[in-house]
Structure formats: structure tokens, C-alpha cells
C-alpha positions as a LaTeX table, in Angstrom:
\begin{tabular}{lrrr}
\hline
Residue & $x$ (\AA) & $y$ (\AA) & $z$ (\AA) \\
\hline
Unk1 & $-127.35$ & 18.98 & 91.58 \\
Unk2 & $-130.02$ & 17.08 & 89.74 \\
Unk3 & $-132.76$ & 19.13 & 91.50 \\
Unk4 & $-130.82$ & 22.40 & 90.71 \\
Unk5 & $-130.76$ & 21.55 & 87.04 \\
Unk6 & $-134.35$ & 20.19 & 86.92 \\
Unk7 & $-135.96$ & 20.85 & 83.57 \\
Unk8 & $-139.40$ & 20.56 & 85.23 \\
Unk9 & $-141.26$ & 18.69 & 82.56 \\
Unk10 & $-140.72$ & 21.33 & 79.83 \\
Unk11 & $-140.64$ & 20.35 & 76.23 \\
Unk12 & $-137.29$ & 20.98 & 74.44 \\
Unk13 & $-136.42$ & 20.95 & 70.74 \\
Unk14 & $-132.84$ & 20.28 & 69.84 \\
Unk15 & $-131.50$ & 20.78 & 66.33 \\
Unk16 & $-128.76$ & 18.69 & 64.99 \\
Unk17 & $-129.32$ & 16.17 & 67.77 \\
Unk18 & $-128.43$ & 13.03 & 65.83 \\
Unk19 & $-124.96$ & 12.91 & 66.91 \\
Unk20 & $-122.17$ & 14.72 & 68.89 \\
Unk21 & $-123.08$ & 17.59 & 71.02 \\
Unk22 & $-126.76$ & 17.74 & 70.09 \\
Unk23 & $-127.17$ & 14.01 & 71.03 \\
Unk24 & $-125.65$ & 14.63 & 74.42 \\
Unk25 & $-127.85$ & 17.68 & 75.08 \\
Unk26 & $-130.95$ & 15.71 & 74.31 \\
Unk27 & $-130.00$ & 12.91 & 76.64 \\
Unk28 & $-128.96$ & 15.31 & 79.46 \\
Unk29 & $-132.38$ & 17.17 & 79.00 \\
Unk30 & $-134.21$ & 13.77 & 79.27 \\
Unk31 & $-132.11$ & 12.71 & 82.36 \\
Unk32 & $-132.94$ & 15.96 & 84.06 \\
Unk33 & $-136.68$ & 15.94 & 83.92 \\
Unk34 & $-137.68$ & 17.25 & 80.41 \\
Unk35 & $-141.26$ & 16.18 & 79.75 \\
Unk36 & $-140.47$ & 15.67 & 76.09 \\
Unk37 & $-137.63$ & 16.17 & 73.57 \\
Unk38 & $-138.03$ & 16.81 & 69.83 \\
Unk39 & $-134.95$ & 15.30 & 68.32 \\
Unk40 & $-134.04$ & 16.93 & 65.05 \\
Unk41 & $-131.55$ & 15.77 & 62.51 \\
Unk42 & $-131.39$ & 16.17 & 58.73 \\
Unk43 & $-131.09$ & 12.33 & 58.50 \\
Unk44 & $-134.13$ & 10.55 & 59.85 \\
Unk45 & $-132.25$ & 7.41 & 60.73 \\
Unk46 & $-129.87$ & 9.37 & 63.14 \\
Unk47 & $-132.89$ & 11.27 & 64.71 \\
Unk48 & $-134.66$ & 7.99 & 65.36 \\
Unk49 & $-131.59$ & 6.35 & 66.84 \\
Unk50 & $-131.15$ & 9.07 & 69.46 \\
Unk51 & $-134.81$ & 9.29 & 70.01 \\
Unk52 & $-134.77$ & 5.79 & 71.24 \\
Unk53 & $-132.10$ & 6.67 & 73.71 \\
Unk54 & $-133.97$ & 9.75 & 74.86 \\
Unk55 & $-137.03$ & 7.63 & 75.43 \\
Unk56 & $-134.93$ & 5.08 & 77.36 \\
Unk57 & $-133.77$ & 8.08 & 79.59 \\
Unk58 & $-137.37$ & 8.81 & 80.64 \\
Unk59 & $-138.80$ & 11.45 & 78.36 \\
Unk60 & $-141.44$ & 11.50 & 75.72 \\
Unk61 & $-139.82$ & 12.00 & 72.39 \\
Unk62 & $-140.60$ & 12.96 & 68.87 \\
Unk63 & $-137.84$ & 12.31 & 66.10 \\
Unk64 & $-138.20$ & 14.80 & 63.17 \\
Unk65 & $-136.08$ & 15.05 & 60.05 \\
Unk66 & $-135.86$ & 18.53 & 58.56 \\
Unk67 & $-133.41$ & 21.10 & 57.36 \\
Unk68 & $-133.18$ & 24.06 & 59.64 \\
Unk69 & $-132.39$ & 26.36 & 56.72 \\
Unk70 & $-135.93$ & 25.69 & 55.28 \\
Unk71 & $-138.28$ & 28.11 & 56.84 \\
Unk72 & $-141.47$ & 26.33 & 55.92 \\
Unk73 & $-140.03$ & 22.93 & 57.09 \\
Unk74 & $-139.10$ & 24.33 & 60.33 \\
Unk75 & $-142.60$ & 25.96 & 60.88 \\
Unk76 & $-144.17$ & 22.47 & 60.10 \\
Unk77 & $-141.88$ & 20.83 & 62.52 \\
Unk78 & $-142.86$ & 23.39 & 65.39 \\
Unk79 & $-146.58$ & 23.01 & 64.52 \\
Unk80 & $-146.32$ & 19.28 & 64.92 \\
Unk81 & $-144.46$ & 19.57 & 68.17 \\
Unk82 & $-147.14$ & 21.94 & 69.39 \\
Unk83 & $-149.86$ & 19.47 & 68.37 \\
Unk84 & $-148.23$ & 16.51 & 70.01 \\
Unk85 & $-146.92$ & 18.15 & 73.22 \\
Unk86 & $-148.81$ & 21.42 & 73.50 \\
Unk87 & $-145.89$ & 23.75 & 73.32 \\
Unk88 & $-142.05$ & 24.06 & 73.06 \\
Unk89 & $-140.50$ & 25.91 & 75.90 \\
Unk90 & $-136.77$ & 25.14 & 75.15 \\
Unk91 & $-134.97$ & 25.51 & 72.08 \\
Unk92 & $-131.33$ & 24.45 & 71.57 \\
Unk93 & $-129.96$ & 25.82 & 68.14 \\
Unk94 & $-127.16$ & 23.29 & 67.72 \\
Unk95 & $-127.20$ & 22.37 & 64.03 \\
Unk96 & $-124.00$ & 23.87 & 62.46 \\
Unk97 & $-120.96$ & 23.49 & 60.35 \\
Unk98 & $-121.83$ & 23.61 & 56.60 \\
Unk99 & $-125.22$ & 21.80 & 56.93 \\
Unk100 & $-126.05$ & 18.13 & 56.36 \\
Unk101 & $-123.32$ & 17.56 & 53.74 \\
Unk102 & $-120.69$ & 19.32 & 55.84 \\
Unk103 & $-117.10$ & 18.77 & 55.20 \\
Unk104 & $-114.25$ & 20.72 & 56.81 \\
Unk105 & $-111.31$ & 19.25 & 54.81 \\
Unk106 & $-111.99$ & 21.08 & 51.59 \\
Unk107 & $-111.55$ & 24.64 & 52.85 \\
Unk108 & $-109.99$ & 27.39 & 50.66 \\
Unk109 & $-108.98$ & 30.94 & 51.45 \\
Unk110 & $-112.01$ & 33.48 & 51.54 \\
Unk111 & $-110.57$ & 35.19 & 48.46 \\
Unk112 & $-110.84$ & 31.95 & 46.47 \\
Unk113 & $-114.40$ & 31.17 & 47.58 \\
Unk114 & $-117.64$ & 32.04 & 45.98 \\
Unk115 & $-121.24$ & 32.96 & 47.13 \\
Unk116 & $-122.52$ & 29.39 & 46.64 \\
Unk117 & $-119.91$ & 28.26 & 49.27 \\
Unk118 & $-120.88$ & 31.09 & 51.52 \\
Unk119 & $-124.49$ & 30.07 & 51.60 \\
Unk120 & $-123.49$ & 26.62 & 52.81 \\
Unk121 & $-122.22$ & 28.18 & 55.93 \\
Unk122 & $-124.80$ & 30.97 & 56.33 \\
Unk123 & $-127.88$ & 28.79 & 55.73 \\
Unk124 & $-127.29$ & 26.43 & 58.77 \\
Unk125 & $-125.42$ & 28.71 & 61.16 \\
Unk126 & $-127.36$ & 32.00 & 60.75 \\
Unk127 & $-130.55$ & 31.43 & 58.70 \\
Unk128 & $-131.32$ & 28.18 & 60.68 \\
Unk129 & $-131.02$ & 30.09 & 64.02 \\
Unk130 & $-133.42$ & 32.70 & 62.86 \\
Unk131 & $-135.92$ & 30.13 & 61.42 \\
Unk132 & $-136.04$ & 28.12 & 64.60 \\
Unk133 & $-136.18$ & 31.11 & 66.86 \\
Unk134 & $-138.94$ & 32.63 & 64.84 \\
Unk135 & $-141.30$ & 29.64 & 65.06 \\
Unk136 & $-140.43$ & 28.99 & 68.77 \\
Unk137 & $-140.91$ & 32.37 & 70.25 \\
Unk138 & $-144.74$ & 32.75 & 69.63 \\
Unk139 & $-145.21$ & 29.76 & 71.89 \\
Unk140 & $-142.72$ & 30.95 & 74.54 \\
Unk141 & $-144.18$ & 34.49 & 74.64 \\
Unk142 & $-147.75$ & 33.25 & 74.87 \\
Unk143 & $-146.60$ & 30.79 & 77.74 \\
Unk144 & $-144.58$ & 33.48 & 79.47 \\
Unk145 & $-141.49$ & 31.19 & 79.63 \\
Unk146 & $-138.72$ & 30.24 & 77.24 \\
Unk147 & $-135.02$ & 29.14 & 77.09 \\
Unk148 & $-133.16$ & 29.56 & 73.87 \\
Unk149 & $-129.56$ & 28.39 & 73.79 \\
Unk150 & $-127.56$ & 28.82 & 70.50 \\
Unk151 & $-124.34$ & 26.91 & 70.01 \\
Unk152 & $-121.78$ & 29.05 & 68.38 \\
Unk153 & $-118.04$ & 28.62 & 68.14 \\
Unk154 & $-114.96$ & 30.49 & 69.31 \\
Unk155 & $-114.55$ & 31.20 & 65.60 \\
Unk156 & $-117.48$ & 33.59 & 66.13 \\
Unk157 & $-115.65$ & 35.30 & 69.03 \\
Unk158 & $-112.03$ & 35.44 & 67.78 \\
Unk159 & $-112.17$ & 34.67 & 64.05 \\
Unk160 & $-110.65$ & 31.83 & 62.15 \\
Unk161 & $-108.72$ & 32.62 & 58.99 \\
Unk162 & $-109.80$ & 29.39 & 57.16 \\
Unk163 & $-113.40$ & 29.64 & 58.32 \\
Unk164 & $-114.12$ & 33.32 & 57.56 \\
Unk165 & $-117.77$ & 32.97 & 56.60 \\
Unk166 & $-118.46$ & 30.46 & 59.26 \\
Unk167 & $-116.83$ & 32.93 & 61.79 \\
Unk168 & $-119.11$ & 35.68 & 60.53 \\
Unk169 & $-122.27$ & 33.49 & 60.75 \\
Unk170 & $-121.62$ & 32.45 & 64.19 \\
Unk171 & $-120.80$ & 36.08 & 65.25 \\
Unk172 & $-124.17$ & 37.06 & 63.58 \\
Unk173 & $-126.03$ & 34.40 & 65.52 \\
Unk174 & $-124.54$ & 35.70 & 68.83 \\
Unk175 & $-125.62$ & 39.22 & 68.02 \\
Unk176 & $-129.07$ & 37.99 & 67.15 \\
Unk177 & $-129.31$ & 36.16 & 70.47 \\
Unk178 & $-128.45$ & 39.44 & 72.38 \\
Unk179 & $-131.25$ & 41.20 & 70.57 \\
Unk180 & $-133.72$ & 38.39 & 71.33 \\
Unk181 & $-132.60$ & 38.44 & 74.89 \\
Unk182 & $-133.70$ & 42.15 & 75.06 \\
Unk183 & $-136.91$ & 41.52 & 73.20 \\
Unk184 & $-137.85$ & 38.43 & 75.06 \\
Unk185 & $-136.94$ & 39.25 & 78.64 \\
Unk186 & $-140.18$ & 40.84 & 79.71 \\
Unk187 & $-142.03$ & 37.64 & 78.57 \\
Unk188 & $-139.83$ & 35.28 & 80.61 \\
Unk189 & $-137.67$ & 34.23 & 77.64 \\
Unk190 & $-133.95$ & 34.06 & 77.99 \\
Unk191 & $-131.42$ & 33.73 & 75.12 \\
Unk192 & $-127.84$ & 32.77 & 75.40 \\
Unk193 & $-125.00$ & 31.34 & 73.53 \\
Unk194 & $-122.38$ & 28.62 & 74.13 \\
Unk195 & $-119.16$ & 29.12 & 72.14 \\
Unk196 & $-117.29$ & 25.77 & 71.54 \\
Unk197 & $-113.56$ & 25.24 & 70.98 \\
Unk198 & $-112.35$ & 22.06 & 69.32 \\
Unk199 & $-114.77$ & 19.32 & 70.47 \\
Unk200 & $-114.69$ & 15.70 & 69.62 \\
Unk201 & $-117.50$ & 15.40 & 67.07 \\
Unk202 & $-117.69$ & 13.68 & 63.50 \\
Unk203 & $-116.92$ & 17.04 & 61.89 \\
Unk204 & $-113.77$ & 17.60 & 63.97 \\
Unk205 & $-112.61$ & 14.17 & 62.96 \\
Unk206 & $-112.16$ & 15.38 & 59.45 \\
Unk207 & $-109.71$ & 18.03 & 60.70 \\
Unk208 & $-107.89$ & 15.94 & 63.20 \\
Unk209 & $-107.40$ & 12.49 & 61.80 \\
Unk210 & $-104.40$ & 11.31 & 63.90 \\
Unk211 & $-102.66$ & 11.74 & 67.15 \\
Unk212 & $-99.80$ & 14.01 & 65.78 \\
Unk213 & $-102.34$ & 16.38 & 64.23 \\
Unk214 & $-104.22$ & 16.44 & 67.56 \\
Unk215 & $-101.11$ & 17.27 & 69.48 \\
Unk216 & $-100.36$ & 20.20 & 67.25 \\
Unk217 & $-103.97$ & 21.56 & 67.46 \\
Unk218 & $-103.92$ & 21.25 & 71.24 \\
Unk219 & $-100.83$ & 23.32 & 71.63 \\
Unk220 & $-103.19$ & 26.35 & 71.48 \\
Unk221 & $-105.25$ & 25.10 & 74.32 \\
Unk222 & $-104.59$ & 25.70 & 78.07 \\
Unk223 & $-106.32$ & 22.51 & 78.90 \\
Unk224 & $-104.58$ & 19.97 & 76.66 \\
Unk225 & $-107.30$ & 17.82 & 75.39 \\
Unk226 & $-110.25$ & 18.11 & 72.97 \\
Unk227 & $-113.60$ & 19.00 & 74.40 \\
Unk228 & $-116.11$ & 16.19 & 74.73 \\
Unk229 & $-119.76$ & 16.56 & 73.94 \\
Unk230 & $-120.43$ & 16.19 & 77.59 \\
Unk231 & $-118.45$ & 19.41 & 78.25 \\
Unk232 & $-120.70$ & 21.46 & 76.09 \\
Unk233 & $-123.88$ & 19.77 & 76.98 \\
Unk234 & $-123.30$ & 20.50 & 80.77 \\
Unk235 & $-123.33$ & 24.28 & 80.23 \\
Unk236 & $-126.26$ & 24.12 & 77.69 \\
Unk237 & $-128.27$ & 22.10 & 80.28 \\
Unk238 & $-127.48$ & 24.78 & 83.00 \\
Unk239 & $-128.67$ & 27.60 & 80.61 \\
Unk240 & $-131.85$ & 25.62 & 79.90 \\
Unk241 & $-132.60$ & 25.22 & 83.61 \\
Unk242 & $-134.24$ & 27.68 & 86.14 \\
Unk243 & $-130.61$ & 27.85 & 87.70 \\
Unk244 & $-129.90$ & 30.33 & 84.90 \\
Unk245 & $-133.15$ & 32.20 & 85.03 \\
Unk246 & $-131.41$ & 35.61 & 85.58 \\
Unk247 & $-128.87$ & 35.00 & 82.75 \\
Unk248 & $-129.59$ & 36.18 & 79.39 \\
Unk249 & $-127.83$ & 37.88 & 76.46 \\
Unk250 & $-124.59$ & 36.09 & 77.27 \\
Unk251 & $-122.02$ & 34.05 & 75.38 \\
Unk252 & $-120.14$ & 31.41 & 77.51 \\
Unk253 & $-117.03$ & 29.91 & 75.92 \\
Unk254 & $-116.61$ & 26.18 & 76.67 \\
Unk255 & $-113.25$ & 25.92 & 74.94 \\
Unk256 & $-110.40$ & 24.61 & 77.19 \\
Unk257 & $-108.86$ & 28.03 & 77.43 \\
Unk258 & $-108.41$ & 28.39 & 73.69 \\
Unk259 & $-109.56$ & 32.04 & 74.16 \\
Unk260 & $-110.52$ & 33.96 & 77.30 \\
Unk261 & $-113.57$ & 35.92 & 77.85 \\
Unk262 & $-113.40$ & 39.34 & 79.57 \\
\hline
\end{tabular}
């Protein structure tokens, strides 16, 4: 299995990798043969902490603190990664929620919200995906190889009434990935999405503070447990590997059966 999912020395950049799913993705990539991993987080201390783990797992590493919604900051980060490692062949767009100051316990109905609140969700979940993909693709096209995996949510597939703008942003990111798959395929670049259900991350802890709340939430799941970062990271690792070289433009739910894909 390790050989099947071998990353073959490629350099990967993982956004939002300072905790949760992103951290686990960075570790899995390092453990499966990535030559180097760029560990992004808005908070430098978190990026540096995970970078130490990645290095211990056997990969070269570059921790980088930047906001994915800042086009110029993203460009500077990719330029530095290219200077240090030569190229970036794998991009995992994992940064999400409402950005670095994200909270999920202060939600209001859409009709009580305002454009400033909408931008919190759009900036990270849609603009951030565009920014990172825009700066990654020239290197991938030039090198004739690339893997782009964008982490979305089942909210983007089925809609969540209390997360309307987030749902729209994630659906938009999925549509964008399908377009990139068509544009990039002839250059050896694949683009796919992984749609998560409720996964045990710091953000979800705001919504599920106790066992009783968790039990109620899980009543909607076929597999009656929260997802773990490892569940998502396993699928993402697969899509980053050559085992998935003939898969592109797809969205894979990793959601415990919260919703089914046709």
C-alpha cells in the first residue's frame, strides 16, 4: 500500500496545515515519500509546530504563515517555495471555515446577515482556492505534472441552512475544480475535491461541545461517529498519488454516510 500511494519525491503545499485535517495531510504526504512539504497556516507558531513533525517524518519542510485570501501574499509564498524546492507539484487547498478568526457558534439566518459576514466565508473558501491554484498552476503546467485537491464540505453538495454562504462558496470551489480539471488535463494536472462531513477538528468542537450534542448530530449519519482527520487525509493522499492519475474533476464525499453520491 505504501508503494501504491508513493508521492515519489514531489513537493506539496498544504494550506491550513497547522491543525486538524491539514496537519494530518501534511504528515501523510511526508510519510509516503513527499520530497518536501510547505506547511501553511495563518498562525506562524502552528505552522512551525507541524513543520517539526513533518521533518521528523522524513520530508524537507518549509513553514509559511500567510492568509490564503491575500493574492500577493500567496504569490510570494509560492515564489519562495519555488526558490527553495524548485517547484510545487501538489497543492492541497485545505484552509476553510471563516478564515483565521473562524467561529461557528455565532451563526445567524442568511436574511439577518450582511456582506461583511459573507466575505468572511467567501474569502477563504473560494478566493483562497482561486489564489493558490492560480499561483500553483504555472509550475505544474511547465513541469507537465500536478495534483490539486480541494477540501470542500457536504454543505457544498447538499446545502446547510445555517451555513448558506459557506455552502455556496464550497459549491463554487467544486465547480472551479471541475473547470481546472478540464483546462489542466492535457498538461498532466488533475483536480479533484474531497467533501467532508462532521469531522473532529477545532472548529467542529465549537458546535459539538458535549456528548449529548454529538449524539444528536450523529443521528443523521449512517456511520455513527464523527470523522477523524485521518479519514479525510487518507482520501486526499490517494488523490495526490499516481494511483489516482486517471481521476479528475470529481468530488469524493468522506462523510460517514451523511449524504450519498450518485
